[in-house]
PDB file of N, CA, C and O in Angstrom:
ATOM      1  N   MET A   1     119.333 213.625 -66.735  1.00  0.00           N
ATOM      2  CA  MET A   1     119.513 213.868 -65.222  1.00  0.00           C
ATOM      3  C   MET A   1     118.746 215.017 -65.389  1.00  0.00           C
ATOM      4  O   MET A   1     118.542 215.613 -66.446  1.00  0.00           O
ATOM      5  N   GLY A   2     118.330 215.292 -64.267  1.00  0.00           N
ATOM      6  CA  GLY A   2     117.840 217.108 -63.914  1.00  0.00           C
ATOM      7  C   GLY A   2     118.662 217.844 -63.433  1.00  0.00           C
ATOM      8  O   GLY A   2     119.726 217.429 -62.973  1.00  0.00           O
ATOM      9  N   THR A   3     118.303 219.115 -63.454  1.00  0.00           N
ATOM     10  CA  THR A   3     119.058 220.419 -63.540  1.00  0.00           C
ATOM     11  C   THR A   3     119.552 220.204 -61.818  1.00  0.00           C
ATOM     12  O   THR A   3     120.736 220.384 -61.530  1.00  0.00           O
ATOM     13  N   ASP A   4     118.748 219.892 -60.961  1.00  0.00           N
ATOM     14  CA  ASP A   4     119.046 219.804 -59.468  1.00  0.00           C
ATOM     15  C   ASP A   4     120.106 219.172 -59.200  1.00  0.00           C
ATOM     16  O   ASP A   4     120.989 219.467 -58.395  1.00  0.00           O
ATOM     17  N   THR A   5     119.982 217.932 -60.163  1.00  0.00           N
ATOM     18  CA  THR A   5     120.867 216.733 -59.869  1.00  0.00           C
ATOM     19  C   THR A   5     122.160 217.039 -59.955  1.00  0.00           C
ATOM     20  O   THR A   5     123.114 216.661 -59.275  1.00  0.00           O
ATOM     21  N   ILE A   6     122.084 217.815 -60.928  1.00  0.00           N
ATOM     22  CA  ILE A   6     123.325 218.776 -61.327  1.00  0.00           C
ATOM     23  C   ILE A   6     124.028 219.199 -60.755  1.00  0.00           C
ATOM     24  O   ILE A   6     125.224 218.926 -60.647  1.00  0.00           O
ATOM     25  N   THR A   7     123.145 220.291 -60.057  1.00  0.00           N
ATOM     26  CA  THR A   7     123.658 221.333 -59.111  1.00  0.00           C
ATOM     27  C   THR A   7     124.037 220.723 -57.978  1.00  0.00           C
ATOM     28  O   THR A   7     125.064 221.169 -57.466  1.00  0.00           O
ATOM     29  N   ALA A   8     123.464 219.769 -57.405  1.00  0.00           N
ATOM     30  CA  ALA A   8     123.817 219.195 -56.178  1.00  0.00           C
ATOM     31  C   ALA A   8     125.126 218.183 -55.855  1.00  0.00           C
ATOM     32  O   ALA A   8     125.764 218.027 -54.814  1.00  0.00           O
ATOM     33  N   LEU A   9     125.267 217.520 -57.267  1.00  0.00           N
ATOM     34  CA  LEU A   9     126.927 217.092 -57.483  1.00  0.00           C
ATOM     35  C   LEU A   9     128.009 217.687 -57.763  1.00  0.00           C
ATOM     36  O   LEU A   9     129.148 217.248 -57.602  1.00  0.00           O
ATOM     37  N   ALA A  10     127.541 219.188 -58.395  1.00  0.00           N
ATOM     38  CA  ALA A  10     128.223 220.058 -58.523  1.00  0.00           C
ATOM     39  C   ALA A  10     128.954 220.659 -57.288  1.00  0.00           C
ATOM     40  O   ALA A  10     130.169 220.643 -57.092  1.00  0.00           O
ATOM     41  N   LEU A  11     127.987 221.194 -56.488  1.00  0.00           N
ATOM     42  CA  LEU A  11     127.844 221.358 -54.905  1.00  0.00           C
ATOM     43  C   LEU A  11     129.257 220.905 -54.147  1.00  0.00           C
ATOM     44  O   LEU A  11     130.306 221.422 -53.764  1.00  0.00           O
ATOM     45  N   LEU A  12     128.360 219.114 -54.192  1.00  0.00           N
ATOM     46  CA  LEU A  12     129.134 217.763 -53.209  1.00  0.00           C
ATOM     47  C   LEU A  12     130.537 218.003 -53.761  1.00  0.00           C
ATOM     48  O   LEU A  12     131.350 218.036 -52.837  1.00  0.00           O
ATOM     49  N   TYR A  13     131.144 218.200 -55.081  1.00  0.00           N
ATOM     50  CA  TYR A  13     132.179 218.504 -55.530  1.00  0.00           C
ATOM     51  C   TYR A  13     132.819 219.281 -55.269  1.00  0.00           C
ATOM     52  O   TYR A  13     133.736 218.847 -54.571  1.00  0.00           O
ATOM     53  N   LEU A  14     132.881 220.310 -55.444  1.00  0.00           N
ATOM     54  CA  LEU A  14     133.022 221.459 -54.661  1.00  0.00           C
ATOM     55  C   LEU A  14     133.449 221.561 -52.942  1.00  0.00           C
ATOM     56  O   LEU A  14     134.184 222.411 -52.439  1.00  0.00           O
ATOM     57  N   GLY A  15     132.804 220.518 -52.297  1.00  0.00           N
ATOM     58  CA  GLY A  15     132.657 220.794 -51.083  1.00  0.00           C
ATOM     59  C   GLY A  15     134.001 219.427 -50.772  1.00  0.00           C
ATOM     60  O   GLY A  15     134.872 219.395 -49.903  1.00  0.00           O
ATOM     61  N   VAL A  16     133.711 218.528 -51.770  1.00  0.00           N
ATOM     62  CA  VAL A  16     135.081 217.430 -51.715  1.00  0.00           C
ATOM     63  C   VAL A  16     136.390 218.384 -51.898  1.00  0.00           C
ATOM     64  O   VAL A  16     137.329 218.131 -51.144  1.00  0.00           O
ATOM     65  N   ASN A  17     136.569 219.612 -52.958  1.00  0.00           N
ATOM     66  CA  ASN A  17     137.681 219.623 -53.170  1.00  0.00           C
ATOM     67  C   ASN A  17     137.793 220.957 -52.093  1.00  0.00           C
ATOM     68  O   ASN A  17     138.904 221.474 -52.213  1.00  0.00           O
ATOM     69  N   LEU A  18     137.120 221.504 -51.288  1.00  0.00           N
ATOM     70  CA  LEU A  18     137.704 222.574 -50.394  1.00  0.00           C
ATOM     71  C   LEU A  18     137.924 221.467 -49.271  1.00  0.00           C
ATOM     72  O   LEU A  18     138.967 221.620 -48.636  1.00  0.00           O
ATOM     73  N   ILE A  19     137.347 220.674 -49.008  1.00  0.00           N
ATOM     74  CA  ILE A  19     137.810 219.780 -47.874  1.00  0.00           C
ATOM     75  C   ILE A  19     139.512 219.213 -47.863  1.00  0.00           C
ATOM     76  O   ILE A  19     140.186 219.101 -46.838  1.00  0.00           O
ATOM     77  N   ALA A  20     140.004 218.887 -49.333  1.00  0.00           N
ATOM     78  CA  ALA A  20     141.007 218.318 -49.660  1.00  0.00           C
ATOM     79  C   ALA A  20     141.892 220.069 -49.251  1.00  0.00           C
ATOM     80  O   ALA A  20     142.773 220.111 -48.392  1.00  0.00           O
ATOM     81  N   ALA A  21     141.574 220.979 -49.807  1.00  0.00           N
ATOM     82  CA  ALA A  21     142.365 222.319 -49.916  1.00  0.00           C
ATOM     83  C   ALA A  21     142.425 222.399 -48.361  1.00  0.00           C
ATOM     84  O   ALA A  21     143.613 222.362 -48.040  1.00  0.00           O
ATOM     85  N   CYS A  22     141.649 222.490 -47.310  1.00  0.00           N
ATOM     86  CA  CYS A  22     141.923 222.475 -46.265  1.00  0.00           C
ATOM     87  C   CYS A  22     142.742 221.273 -45.088  1.00  0.00           C
ATOM     88  O   CYS A  22     143.069 221.303 -43.902  1.00  0.00           O
ATOM     89  N   ALA A  23     142.814 220.373 -46.107  1.00  0.00           N
ATOM     90  CA  ALA A  23     143.400 219.221 -45.255  1.00  0.00           C
ATOM     91  C   ALA A  23     144.670 219.519 -45.614  1.00  0.00           C
ATOM     92  O   ALA A  23     145.516 219.286 -44.752  1.00  0.00           O
ATOM     93  N   PHE A  24     145.155 220.103 -46.951  1.00  0.00           N
ATOM     94  CA  PHE A  24     146.499 220.370 -46.624  1.00  0.00           C
ATOM     95  C   PHE A  24     146.990 221.961 -46.237  1.00  0.00           C
ATOM     96  O   PHE A  24     148.178 222.265 -46.134  1.00  0.00           O
ATOM     97  N   ALA A  25     146.166 222.663 -46.094  1.00  0.00           N
ATOM     98  CA  ALA A  25     146.346 223.610 -45.189  1.00  0.00           C
ATOM     99  C   ALA A  25     146.524 223.377 -44.163  1.00  0.00           C
ATOM    100  O   ALA A  25     147.536 223.906 -43.704  1.00  0.00           O
ATOM    101  N   TRP A  26     145.799 222.591 -43.310  1.00  0.00           N
ATOM    102  CA  TRP A  26     145.927 222.286 -42.167  1.00  0.00           C
ATOM    103  C   TRP A  26     147.372 221.778 -42.022  1.00  0.00           C
ATOM    104  O   TRP A  26     148.117 222.421 -41.282  1.00  0.00           O
ATOM    105  N   ASP A  27     147.873 220.620 -42.695  1.00  0.00           N
ATOM    106  CA  ASP A  27     149.006 219.713 -42.175  1.00  0.00           C
ATOM    107  C   ASP A  27     150.058 220.820 -42.709  1.00  0.00           C
ATOM    108  O   ASP A  27     151.007 220.817 -41.925  1.00  0.00           O
ATOM    109  N   LYS A  28     150.233 221.659 -43.625  1.00  0.00           N
ATOM    110  CA  LYS A  28     151.356 223.180 -43.725  1.00  0.00           C
ATOM    111  C   LYS A  28     151.377 223.491 -42.175  1.00  0.00           C
ATOM    112  O   LYS A  28     152.354 223.389 -41.433  1.00  0.00           O
ATOM    113  N   ARG A  29     150.206 223.857 -41.866  1.00  0.00           N
ATOM    114  CA  ARG A  29     150.148 224.399 -40.293  1.00  0.00           C
ATOM    115  C   ARG A  29     150.603 223.869 -39.341  1.00  0.00           C
ATOM    116  O   ARG A  29     151.123 224.485 -38.411  1.00  0.00           O
ATOM    117  N   LYS A  30     150.471 222.478 -39.418  1.00  0.00           N
ATOM    118  CA  LYS A  30     150.961 221.677 -38.413  1.00  0.00           C
ATOM    119  C   LYS A  30     152.800 221.382 -38.892  1.00  0.00           C
ATOM    120  O   LYS A  30     153.634 221.031 -38.057  1.00  0.00           O
ATOM    121  N   ALA A  31     152.992 221.520 -39.766  1.00  0.00           N
ATOM    122  CA  ALA A  31     154.171 221.198 -40.054  1.00  0.00           C
ATOM    123  C   ALA A  31     155.118 222.627 -39.743  1.00  0.00           C
ATOM    124  O   ALA A  31     156.344 222.534 -39.704  1.00  0.00           O
ATOM    125  N   LYS A  32     154.698 223.422 -39.614  1.00  0.00           N
ATOM    126  CA  LYS A  32     155.587 224.976 -39.456  1.00  0.00           C
ATOM    127  C   LYS A  32     155.528 224.493 -37.725  1.00  0.00           C
ATOM    128  O   LYS A  32     156.461 224.746 -36.963  1.00  0.00           O
ATOM    129  N   LYS A  33     154.411 223.848 -37.338  1.00  0.00           N
ATOM    130  CA  LYS A  33     154.614 224.260 -35.648  1.00  0.00           C
ATOM    131  C   LYS A  33     155.229 222.733 -35.256  1.00  0.00           C
ATOM    132  O   LYS A  33     155.243 222.457 -34.056  1.00  0.00           O
ATOM    133  N   ASP A  34     155.543 222.110 -35.850  1.00  0.00           N
ATOM    134  CA  ASP A  34     156.149 220.699 -35.724  1.00  0.00           C
ATOM    135  C   ASP A  34     155.523 219.984 -34.954  1.00  0.00           C
ATOM    136  O   ASP A  34     156.128 219.408 -34.049  1.00  0.00           O
ATOM    137  N   THR A  35     154.211 219.845 -35.108  1.00  0.00           N
ATOM    138  CA  THR A  35     153.542 219.082 -34.055  1.00  0.00           C
ATOM    139  C   THR A  35     152.594 217.906 -35.216  1.00  0.00           C
ATOM    140  O   THR A  35     152.805 217.868 -36.428  1.00  0.00           O
ATOM    141  N   TRP A  36     151.532 217.009 -34.465  1.00  0.00           N
ATOM    142  CA  TRP A  36     151.225 216.077 -35.263  1.00  0.00           C
ATOM    143  C   TRP A  36     150.734 216.245 -36.604  1.00  0.00           C
ATOM    144  O   TRP A  36     150.145 217.294 -36.862  1.00  0.00           O
ATOM    145  N   ARG A  37     150.881 215.396 -37.475  1.00  0.00           N
ATOM    146  CA  ARG A  37     150.308 215.939 -39.122  1.00  0.00           C
ATOM    147  C   ARG A  37     149.387 214.627 -39.256  1.00  0.00           C
ATOM    148  O   ARG A  37     149.264 213.526 -38.719  1.00  0.00           O
ATOM    149  N   THR A  38     148.808 215.393 -40.292  1.00  0.00           N
ATOM    150  CA  THR A  38     148.036 213.920 -41.258  1.00  0.00           C
ATOM    151  C   THR A  38     148.641 213.396 -41.962  1.00  0.00           C
ATOM    152  O   THR A  38     149.502 213.977 -42.624  1.00  0.00           O
ATOM    153  N   SER A  39     148.348 211.863 -42.080  1.00  0.00           N
ATOM    154  CA  SER A  39     149.212 210.780 -42.964  1.00  0.00           C
ATOM    155  C   SER A  39     149.339 211.272 -44.252  1.00  0.00           C
ATOM    156  O   SER A  39     148.406 211.876 -44.781  1.00  0.00           O
ATOM    157  N   GLU A  40     150.581 211.044 -44.913  1.00  0.00           N
ATOM    158  CA  GLU A  40     150.587 211.223 -46.560  1.00  0.00           C
ATOM    159  C   GLU A  40     149.424 210.291 -47.669  1.00  0.00           C
ATOM    160  O   GLU A  40     149.222 210.542 -48.857  1.00  0.00           O
ATOM    161  N   ASN A  41     148.922 209.420 -47.018  1.00  0.00           N
ATOM    162  CA  ASN A  41     148.525 208.532 -47.563  1.00  0.00           C
ATOM    163  C   ASN A  41     146.540 208.973 -47.324  1.00  0.00           C
ATOM    164  O   ASN A  41     145.581 208.591 -47.995  1.00  0.00           O
ATOM    165  N   THR A  42     146.578 209.618 -46.467  1.00  0.00           N
ATOM    166  CA  THR A  42     145.068 210.475 -46.036  1.00  0.00           C
ATOM    167  C   THR A  42     145.165 211.634 -47.434  1.00  0.00           C
ATOM    168  O   THR A  42     144.368 211.670 -48.372  1.00  0.00           O
ATOM    169  N   LEU A  43     145.998 212.246 -47.300  1.00  0.00           N
ATOM    170  CA  LEU A  43     146.368 213.634 -48.340  1.00  0.00           C
ATOM    171  C   LEU A  43     146.206 212.932 -49.557  1.00  0.00           C
ATOM    172  O   LEU A  43     145.584 213.343 -50.537  1.00  0.00           O
ATOM    173  N   LEU A  44     146.742 211.952 -49.454  1.00  0.00           N
ATOM    174  CA  LEU A  44     146.454 211.516 -51.173  1.00  0.00           C
ATOM    175  C   LEU A  44     145.275 210.986 -51.686  1.00  0.00           C
ATOM    176  O   LEU A  44     144.974 210.968 -52.880  1.00  0.00           O
ATOM    177  N   VAL A  45     144.572 210.530 -50.705  1.00  0.00           N
ATOM    178  CA  VAL A  45     143.205 210.030 -50.946  1.00  0.00           C
ATOM    179  C   VAL A  45     142.320 211.025 -50.972  1.00  0.00           C
ATOM    180  O   VAL A  45     141.194 210.696 -51.346  1.00  0.00           O
ATOM    181  N   LEU A  46     142.495 212.201 -50.675  1.00  0.00           N
ATOM    182  CA  LEU A  46     141.673 213.399 -50.215  1.00  0.00           C
ATOM    183  C   LEU A  46     141.998 213.943 -51.463  1.00  0.00           C
ATOM    184  O   LEU A  46     140.972 214.229 -52.079  1.00  0.00           O
ATOM    185  N   ALA A  47     143.319 214.270 -52.249  1.00  0.00           N
ATOM    186  CA  ALA A  47     143.477 214.528 -53.309  1.00  0.00           C
ATOM    187  C   ALA A  47     143.056 213.664 -54.755  1.00  0.00           C
ATOM    188  O   ALA A  47     143.073 214.207 -55.860  1.00  0.00           O
ATOM    189  N   PHE A  48     142.731 212.434 -54.565  1.00  0.00           N
ATOM    190  CA  PHE A  48     142.312 211.835 -55.546  1.00  0.00           C
ATOM    191  C   PHE A  48     140.838 211.888 -55.643  1.00  0.00           C
ATOM    192  O   PHE A  48     140.248 211.401 -56.607  1.00  0.00           O
ATOM    193  N   MET A  49     140.109 212.593 -54.459  1.00  0.00           N
ATOM    194  CA  MET A  49     138.582 212.593 -54.587  1.00  0.00           C
ATOM    195  C   MET A  49     138.500 214.021 -55.135  1.00  0.00           C
ATOM    196  O   MET A  49     137.851 214.144 -56.174  1.00  0.00           O
ATOM    197  N   GLY A  50     139.041 215.093 -54.619  1.00  0.00           N
ATOM    198  CA  GLY A  50     139.276 216.216 -54.793  1.00  0.00           C
ATOM    199  C   GLY A  50     140.662 216.967 -55.600  1.00  0.00           C
ATOM    200  O   GLY A  50     141.236 217.942 -55.116  1.00  0.00           O
ATOM    201  N   PRO A  51     140.976 216.462 -56.616  1.00  0.00           N
ATOM    202  CA  PRO A  51     142.204 217.277 -56.810  1.00  0.00           C
ATOM    203  C   PRO A  51     142.501 218.742 -57.083  1.00  0.00           C
ATOM    204  O   PRO A  51     143.584 219.254 -56.804  1.00  0.00           O
ATOM    205  N   PHE A  52     141.428 219.428 -57.674  1.00  0.00           N
ATOM    206  CA  PHE A  52     141.259 220.808 -57.720  1.00  0.00           C
ATOM    207  C   PHE A  52     142.001 221.220 -56.567  1.00  0.00           C
ATOM    208  O   PHE A  52     143.176 221.586 -56.573  1.00  0.00           O
ATOM    209  N   GLY A  53     141.175 221.132 -55.491  1.00  0.00           N
ATOM    210  CA  GLY A  53     141.438 221.877 -54.209  1.00  0.00           C
ATOM    211  C   GLY A  53     143.013 221.471 -53.537  1.00  0.00           C
ATOM    212  O   GLY A  53     143.706 222.205 -52.833  1.00  0.00           O
ATOM    213  N   ALA A  54     143.291 220.220 -53.945  1.00  0.00           N
ATOM    214  CA  ALA A  54     144.139 219.867 -53.420  1.00  0.00           C
ATOM    215  C   ALA A  54     145.386 220.386 -54.180  1.00  0.00           C
ATOM    216  O   ALA A  54     146.233 220.927 -53.469  1.00  0.00           O
ATOM    217  N   PHE A  55     145.667 220.301 -55.663  1.00  0.00           N
ATOM    218  CA  PHE A  55     146.435 220.530 -56.599  1.00  0.00           C
ATOM    219  C   PHE A  55     146.748 222.816 -56.002  1.00  0.00           C
ATOM    220  O   PHE A  55     147.766 223.494 -56.136  1.00  0.00           O
ATOM    221  N   GLY A  56     145.460 223.190 -55.454  1.00  0.00           N
ATOM    222  CA  GLY A  56     145.645 224.504 -55.444  1.00  0.00           C
ATOM    223  C   GLY A  56     146.655 224.825 -54.156  1.00  0.00           C
ATOM    224  O   GLY A  56     147.739 225.400 -54.061  1.00  0.00           O
ATOM    225  N   ALA A  57     145.929 224.292 -53.391  1.00  0.00           N
ATOM    226  CA  ALA A  57     146.434 223.857 -51.823  1.00  0.00           C
ATOM    227  C   ALA A  57     147.946 224.205 -51.908  1.00  0.00           C
ATOM    228  O   ALA A  57     148.588 225.166 -51.484  1.00  0.00           O
ATOM    229  N   MET A  58     148.297 223.071 -52.614  1.00  0.00           N
ATOM    230  CA  MET A  58     149.851 222.503 -52.896  1.00  0.00           C
ATOM    231  C   MET A  58     150.721 223.706 -53.072  1.00  0.00           C
ATOM    232  O   MET A  58     151.679 223.934 -52.333  1.00  0.00           O
ATOM    233  N   ARG A  59     150.287 224.632 -54.282  1.00  0.00           N
ATOM    234  CA  ARG A  59     150.851 225.537 -55.198  1.00  0.00           C
ATOM    235  C   ARG A  59     150.735 226.931 -53.834  1.00  0.00           C
ATOM    236  O   ARG A  59     151.702 227.523 -53.353  1.00  0.00           O
ATOM    237  N   VAL A  60     149.494 227.114 -53.536  1.00  0.00           N
ATOM    238  CA  VAL A  60     149.622 228.275 -52.657  1.00  0.00           C
ATOM    239  C   VAL A  60     150.129 228.456 -51.178  1.00  0.00           C
ATOM    240  O   VAL A  60     150.432 229.430 -50.490  1.00  0.00           O
ATOM    241  N   PHE A  61     150.084 226.936 -50.968  1.00  0.00           N
ATOM    242  CA  PHE A  61     150.894 226.977 -49.473  1.00  0.00           C
ATOM    243  C   PHE A  61     152.239 226.305 -49.687  1.00  0.00           C
ATOM    244  O   PHE A  61     152.804 225.926 -48.661  1.00  0.00           O
ATOM    245  N   ARG A  62     153.007 226.037 -51.157  1.00  0.00           N
ATOM    246  CA  ARG A  62     154.156 225.573 -51.268  1.00  0.00           C
ATOM    247  C   ARG A  62     154.131 223.865 -50.294  1.00  0.00           C
ATOM    248  O   ARG A  62     155.150 223.571 -49.669  1.00  0.00           O
ATOM    249  N   HIS A  63     153.243 223.152 -50.280  1.00  0.00           N
ATOM    250  CA  HIS A  63     153.079 221.589 -49.528  1.00  0.00           C
ATOM    251  C   HIS A  63     153.046 220.761 -50.149  1.00  0.00           C
ATOM    252  O   HIS A  63     152.088 220.365 -50.814  1.00  0.00           O
ATOM    253  N   LYS A  64     154.325 220.223 -50.044  1.00  0.00           N
ATOM    254  CA  LYS A  64     154.404 218.636 -50.373  1.00  0.00           C
ATOM    255  C   LYS A  64     154.560 218.525 -52.033  1.00  0.00           C
ATOM    256  O   LYS A  64     154.446 217.542 -52.765  1.00  0.00           O
ATOM    257  N   THR A  65     154.808 219.665 -52.283  1.00  0.00           N
ATOM    258  CA  THR A  65     155.418 219.843 -53.705  1.00  0.00           C
ATOM    259  C   THR A  65     156.681 219.323 -54.407  1.00  0.00           C
ATOM    260  O   THR A  65     156.959 219.477 -55.596  1.00  0.00           O
ATOM    261  N   GLN A  66     157.408 218.671 -53.460  1.00  0.00           N
ATOM    262  CA  GLN A  66     158.608 218.157 -53.775  1.00  0.00           C
ATOM    263  C   GLN A  66     158.545 216.461 -53.221  1.00  0.00           C
ATOM    264  O   GLN A  66     159.546 215.765 -53.048  1.00  0.00           O
ATOM    265  N   LYS A  67     157.718 216.205 -53.094  1.00  0.00           N
ATOM    266  CA  LYS A  67     157.449 214.659 -52.316  1.00  0.00           C
ATOM    267  C   LYS A  67     156.896 213.662 -53.891  1.00  0.00           C
ATOM    268  O   LYS A  67     155.696 213.741 -54.155  1.00  0.00           O
ATOM    269  N   ILE A  68     157.413 213.160 -54.436  1.00  0.00           N
ATOM    270  CA  ILE A  68     157.499 212.209 -55.781  1.00  0.00           C
ATOM    271  C   ILE A  68     156.244 211.737 -55.947  1.00  0.00           C
ATOM    272  O   ILE A  68     155.672 211.765 -57.037  1.00  0.00           O
ATOM    273  N   GLN A  69     155.619 211.168 -54.646  1.00  0.00           N
ATOM    274  CA  GLN A  69     153.988 210.472 -54.704  1.00  0.00           C
ATOM    275  C   GLN A  69     152.931 212.046 -55.202  1.00  0.00           C
ATOM    276  O   GLN A  69     152.200 212.083 -56.192  1.00  0.00           O
ATOM    277  N   PHE A  70     153.069 212.801 -54.549  1.00  0.00           N
ATOM    278  CA  PHE A  70     152.187 214.202 -54.567  1.00  0.00           C
ATOM    279  C   PHE A  70     152.252 214.921 -56.275  1.00  0.00           C
ATOM    280  O   PHE A  70     151.537 215.803 -56.751  1.00  0.00           O
ATOM    281  N   TYR A  71     153.959 213.766 -57.225  1.00  0.00           N
ATOM    282  CA  TYR A  71     153.106 214.240 -58.474  1.00  0.00           C
ATOM    283  C   TYR A  71     151.846 214.043 -58.942  1.00  0.00           C
ATOM    284  O   TYR A  71     151.271 214.796 -59.728  1.00  0.00           O
ATOM    285  N   LEU A  72     151.290 212.779 -58.349  1.00  0.00           N
ATOM    286  CA  LEU A  72     150.183 212.192 -59.236  1.00  0.00           C
ATOM    287  C   LEU A  72     148.964 213.377 -59.242  1.00  0.00           C
ATOM    288  O   LEU A  72     148.047 213.486 -60.056  1.00  0.00           O
ATOM    289  N   VAL A  73     149.292 214.312 -57.947  1.00  0.00           N
ATOM    290  CA  VAL A  73     147.944 215.365 -58.114  1.00  0.00           C
ATOM    291  C   VAL A  73     147.667 216.020 -59.039  1.00  0.00           C
ATOM    292  O   VAL A  73     146.499 216.397 -59.134  1.00  0.00           O
ATOM    293  N   PRO A  74     148.502 216.342 -59.917  1.00  0.00           N
ATOM    294  CA  PRO A  74     148.095 216.969 -61.143  1.00  0.00           C
ATOM    295  C   PRO A  74     147.639 215.868 -62.462  1.00  0.00           C
ATOM    296  O   PRO A  74     147.097 216.013 -63.557  1.00  0.00           O
ATOM    297  N   VAL A  75     147.974 215.168 -61.986  1.00  0.00           N
ATOM    298  CA  VAL A  75     147.551 213.670 -62.559  1.00  0.00           C
ATOM    299  C   VAL A  75     145.917 213.587 -62.688  1.00  0.00           C
ATOM    300  O   VAL A  75     145.226 213.624 -63.707  1.00  0.00           O
ATOM    301  N   PHE A  76     145.506 213.454 -61.212  1.00  0.00           N
ATOM    302  CA  PHE A  76     144.343 213.268 -60.701  1.00  0.00           C
ATOM    303  C   PHE A  76     143.384 214.446 -61.097  1.00  0.00           C
ATOM    304  O   PHE A  76     142.212 214.139 -61.319  1.00  0.00           O
ATOM    305  N   ALA A  77     143.692 215.535 -61.190  1.00  0.00           N
ATOM    306  CA  ALA A  77     143.343 216.907 -61.445  1.00  0.00           C
ATOM    307  C   ALA A  77     142.764 216.352 -63.145  1.00  0.00           C
ATOM    308  O   ALA A  77     141.571 216.225 -63.421  1.00  0.00           O
ATOM    309  N   CYS A  78     143.891 216.087 -64.105  1.00  0.00           N
ATOM    310  CA  CYS A  78     143.561 215.847 -65.236  1.00  0.00           C
ATOM    311  C   CYS A  78     142.324 215.177 -65.474  1.00  0.00           C
ATOM    312  O   CYS A  78     141.311 215.648 -65.993  1.00  0.00           O
ATOM    313  N   LEU A  79     142.588 213.609 -64.878  1.00  0.00           N
ATOM    314  CA  LEU A  79     141.354 212.966 -65.055  1.00  0.00           C
ATOM    315  C   LEU A  79     140.138 213.053 -64.731  1.00  0.00           C
ATOM    316  O   LEU A  79     139.269 212.353 -65.253  1.00  0.00           O
ATOM    317  N   HIS A  80     139.879 214.058 -63.687  1.00  0.00           N
ATOM    318  CA  HIS A  80     139.372 214.777 -63.259  1.00  0.00           C
ATOM    319  C   HIS A  80     138.073 215.637 -64.121  1.00  0.00           C
ATOM    320  O   HIS A  80     136.852 215.658 -64.278  1.00  0.00           O
ATOM    321  N   GLY A  81     139.482 216.372 -64.566  1.00  0.00           N
ATOM    322  CA  GLY A  81     138.762 217.167 -65.965  1.00  0.00           C
ATOM    323  C   GLY A  81     138.419 216.319 -67.137  1.00  0.00           C
ATOM    324  O   GLY A  81     137.544 216.992 -67.682  1.00  0.00           O
ATOM    325  N   ILE A  82     138.587 215.221 -67.871  1.00  0.00           N
ATOM    326  CA  ILE A  82     138.678 214.582 -68.766  1.00  0.00           C
ATOM    327  C   ILE A  82     136.836 214.056 -68.193  1.00  0.00           C
ATOM    328  O   ILE A  82     135.842 214.247 -68.893  1.00  0.00           O
ATOM    329  N   LEU A  83     136.818 213.363 -66.729  1.00  0.00           N
ATOM    330  CA  LEU A  83     135.751 212.749 -66.429  1.00  0.00           C
ATOM    331  C   LEU A  83     135.052 213.678 -66.627  1.00  0.00           C
ATOM    332  O   LEU A  83     134.621 213.503 -67.766  1.00  0.00           O
ATOM    333  N   ILE A  84     134.393 215.163 -65.983  1.00  0.00           N
ATOM    334  CA  ILE A  84     133.668 216.137 -66.109  1.00  0.00           C
ATOM    335  C   ILE A  84     133.163 216.510 -67.484  1.00  0.00           C
ATOM    336  O   ILE A  84     131.973 216.569 -67.792  1.00  0.00           O
ATOM    337  N   ILE A  85     134.015 216.714 -68.143  1.00  0.00           N
ATOM    338  CA  ILE A  85     133.822 216.808 -69.461  1.00  0.00           C
ATOM    339  C   ILE A  85     133.285 216.100 -70.389  1.00  0.00           C
ATOM    340  O   ILE A  85     132.800 216.571 -71.418  1.00  0.00           O
ATOM    341  N   TRP A  86     133.345 214.553 -70.006  1.00  0.00           N
ATOM    342  CA  TRP A  86     132.595 213.461 -70.692  1.00  0.00           C
ATOM    343  C   TRP A  86     131.234 213.451 -69.964  1.00  0.00           C
ATOM    344  O   TRP A  86     130.198 213.018 -70.469  1.00  0.00           O
ATOM    345  N   PHE A  87     131.329 213.908 -68.878  1.00  0.00           N
ATOM    346  CA  PHE A  87     130.039 213.397 -67.747  1.00  0.00           C
ATOM    347  C   PHE A  87     129.110 214.761 -68.262  1.00  0.00           C
ATOM    348  O   PHE A  87     127.897 214.624 -68.425  1.00  0.00           O
ATOM    349  N   LEU A  88     129.787 216.089 -68.501  1.00  0.00           N
ATOM    350  CA  LEU A  88     128.628 216.912 -68.960  1.00  0.00           C
ATOM    351  C   LEU A  88     128.163 217.128 -70.516  1.00  0.00           C
ATOM    352  O   LEU A  88     127.157 217.757 -70.845  1.00  0.00           O
ATOM    353  N   SER A  89     129.211 216.401 -71.544  1.00  0.00           N
ATOM    354  CA  SER A  89     128.809 216.171 -72.457  1.00  0.00           C
ATOM    355  C   SER A  89     127.520 215.361 -72.858  1.00  0.00           C
ATOM    356  O   SER A  89     126.782 215.586 -73.817  1.00  0.00           O
ATOM    357  N   GLY A  90     127.404 214.261 -71.811  1.00  0.00           N
ATOM    358  CA  GLY A  90     126.553 213.184 -72.029  1.00  0.00           C
ATOM    359  C   GLY A  90     125.135 214.300 -71.639  1.00  0.00           C
ATOM    360  O   GLY A  90     124.099 214.294 -72.303  1.00  0.00           O
ATOM    361  N   THR A  91     125.375 215.197 -70.451  1.00  0.00           N
ATOM    362  CA  THR A  91     124.146 215.763 -69.861  1.00  0.00           C
ATOM    363  C   THR A  91     123.530 216.515 -70.461  1.00  0.00           C
ATOM    364  O   THR A  91     122.375 216.808 -70.151  1.00  0.00           O
ATOM    365  N   ILE A  92     124.458 217.247 -71.954  1.00  0.00           N
ATOM    366  CA  ILE A  92     123.820 218.385 -72.257  1.00  0.00           C
ATOM    367  C   ILE A  92     123.314 218.330 -73.720  1.00  0.00           C
ATOM    368  O   ILE A  92     122.917 219.196 -74.499  1.00  0.00           O
ATOM    369  N   SER A  93     123.479 216.979 -73.802  1.00  0.00           N
ATOM    370  CA  SER A  93     123.002 216.502 -75.629  1.00  0.00           C
ATOM    371  C   SER A  93     121.438 215.992 -75.473  1.00  0.00           C
ATOM    372  O   SER A  93     120.813 215.608 -76.462  1.00  0.00           O
TER     373      SER A  93
END
C-alpha cells in the first residue's frame, strides 16, 4: 500500500473522529439548552466509527460518562488501537 493511500486513510479516520467529537459536543450543548437531542444509538454508532474523538469529547465535556452503554466507548478505542497497530505493522514490513 502506498504512502498516499495510507495518508488518505489517516485523514479520513481523523475526520471521522472529529465528527464523533463534534456530535458529542453538540449533544451536550443541546442537553444544556433542553432542546432536541441526538439519539444515543447515533452517538454509539459514531463512537464505534471514531472512538478516540468520542472518548475525548466524553471526557472534555463530561457527557454520557455515567450511561452504562457508553462504557463501550473505551472498548471501541482499544479495539481500534489494536487494529491500527496490526494494520501499520503489516504495511511497514
